[in-house]
C-alpha positions in Angstrom: -70.0 144.2 27.9 -69.1 141.9 25.0 -72.7 142.0 23.8 -72.9 145.7 23.8 -69.5 146.1 21.9 -70.8 143.4 19.4 -74.1 145.4 18.9 -72.4 148.6 18.4 -69.8 147.1 16.0 -72.6 145.5 14.0 -74.6 148.7 13.7 -71.5 150.5 12.5 -70.8 147.9 10.0 -74.4 147.9 8.6 -74.2 151.7 8.4 -71.0 151.4 6.4 -72.5 148.9 4.1 -75.4 151.0 3.4 -73.2 154.0 2.5 -71.3 151.8 0.1 -74.6 150.4 -1.4 -76.0 153.9 -2.0 -76.7 154.8 -5.7 -76.9 158.1 -7.5 -80.4 159.3 -8.8 -81.1 162.0 -11.3 -83.9 164.4 -10.0 -85.9 166.6 -12.1 -87.9 169.0 -9.9 -89.5 172.5 -10.0 -88.6 174.1 -6.6 -91.5 175.4 -4.8 -93.9 172.9 -6.5 -94.8 169.3 -5.8 -93.7 168.2 -9.3 -90.6 166.1 -9.1 -89.3 163.0 -11.0 -86.5 160.6 -10.2 -84.5 158.6 -12.8 -82.4 155.6 -11.9 -79.8 153.8 -13.9 -81.7 151.7 -16.5 -84.6 154.4 -16.9 -85.5 156.0 -20.1 -84.8 159.7 -20.6 -84.9 162.3 -23.4 -83.0 165.4 -23.0 -82.4 168.5 -25.3 -78.9 170.1 -25.2 -77.7 173.4 -26.3 -75.0 175.0 -28.4 -75.7 173.6 -31.0 -79.1 172.2 -30.1 -79.6 168.4 -30.4 -81.8 165.8 -28.6 -80.3 162.9 -26.8 -82.6 160.1 -25.7 -82.0 156.5 -24.3 -81.4 154.5 -21.3 -79.4 155.9 -18.5 -76.3 153.8 -18.1 -74.2 156.0 -15.8 -74.9 158.9 -13.4 -71.9 160.9 -12.0 -71.8 164.0 -9.9 -72.2 166.3 -12.8 -72.8 164.2 -15.9 -74.7 161.3 -17.2 -74.3 158.6 -19.9 -76.9 157.3 -22.2 -76.6 153.9 -23.9 -73.0 153.4 -22.9 -71.7 155.9 -25.4 -73.5 159.4 -25.2 -72.3 161.2 -22.2 -73.6 164.8 -21.3 -73.0 167.4 -18.8 -76.1 168.3 -16.7 -75.2 172.0 -16.8 -75.6 171.8 -20.7 -79.3 170.4 -20.5 -81.9 172.9 -21.7 -85.0 170.6 -21.6 -86.2 167.3 -20.4 -88.9 165.5 -22.2 -91.3 163.3 -20.0 -93.8 161.0 -21.7 -97.3 161.2 -20.3 -98.2 157.5 -20.6 -101.9 157.8 -20.3 -102.0 160.3 -23.3 -99.4 158.1 -25.2 -101.8 155.2 -25.2 -104.9 157.2 -25.3 -104.5 158.7 -28.7 -104.1 155.1 -30.3 -107.3 154.2 -28.6 -109.3 157.2 -29.7 -108.2 156.5 -33.3 -109.0 152.8 -33.2 -112.4 153.7 -31.5 -113.0 156.0 -34.6 -112.5 153.3 -37.0 -114.5 150.7 -35.2 -117.4 152.9 -34.6 -117.5 154.0 -38.2 -117.2 150.4 -39.3 -119.8 149.0 -36.8 -122.2 151.7 -37.6 -122.1 151.2 -41.4 -122.3 147.3 -40.9 -125.2 147.6 -38.4 -127.2 149.9 -40.8 -126.4 147.8 -43.8 -127.5 144.6 -42.1 -130.8 146.2 -41.0 -131.3 147.7 -44.6 -131.6 151.2 -43.2 -131.1 154.1 -45.4 -128.7 156.2 -45.6 -126.0 153.8 -44.5 -124.1 156.7 -42.8 -126.4 158.7 -40.7 -126.0 162.2 -39.4 -124.7 160.9 -35.9 -121.6 159.0 -37.4 -119.7 162.0 -38.5 -120.2 163.8 -35.1 -119.0 160.8 -33.0 -116.2 159.8 -35.2 -115.0 163.5 -35.5 -115.2 163.9 -31.7 -113.1 160.8 -31.2 -110.5 161.9 -33.9 -110.2 165.4 -32.3 -109.7 163.7 -28.8 -107.1 161.4 -30.4 -105.3 164.3 -32.1 -105.5 166.3 -28.9 -104.0 163.4 -26.9 -101.2 163.0 -29.5 -100.3 166.6 -29.4 -100.1 166.6 -25.5 -98.5 163.2 -25.0 -94.9 164.8 -24.1 -94.3 167.2 -21.3 -91.4 169.5 -22.0 -89.7 170.4 -18.7 -87.7 173.5 -19.8 -84.7 174.5 -17.5 -85.3 178.2 -18.2 -88.8 177.9 -16.8 -87.6 176.9 -13.5 -87.1 173.2 -13.7 -83.8 171.9 -12.2 -81.8 168.8 -12.9 -79.5 167.5 -10.2 -77.9 164.4 -8.9 -78.9 162.9 -5.5 -76.6 160.3 -3.8 -78.9 158.0 -1.7 -80.6 154.6 -1.8 -84.3 154.6 -2.1 -86.7 152.7 -4.3 -87.9 155.0 -7.0 -91.2 153.4 -7.5 -92.3 153.8 -3.9 -91.5 157.7 -4.0 -92.5 158.9 -7.4 -95.5 161.2 -7.4 -98.3 160.4 -9.9 -99.1 162.9 -12.7 
């Protein structure tokens, strides 16, 4: 009997400790779709507010039931948010890579043709390849940010539970 009461009291104690350790998480989701993103304290976020419009971005330092604070001094109400901007990390790094590949290909082609004494130094394939890489870099630069507008169905709300964000965030 003592063992049973000890086990029950231990389980109840552990459940209370879990509830006390729970943290609040910002959830950005589009209902009915599989797109959702979670923000914990310490994550970077960029939001556009309204009336008058301005952009607030930085590290999340506090999440409350209806408000959030960035960089310890920029509180905002979740109901005032008009848009959340998410960075597409692949495209954010890809545009630099495409521009670097343009310069490397152009320089390497000129160097190779000048070493081999070929004429002309810039043949007709170099502008096509370099132009294609530059266009890809510009396209990646333009689409590197995803604007999740609240008026287009995105919702921003606070969840109060304890999970590890890295294990549950879907891939883009």
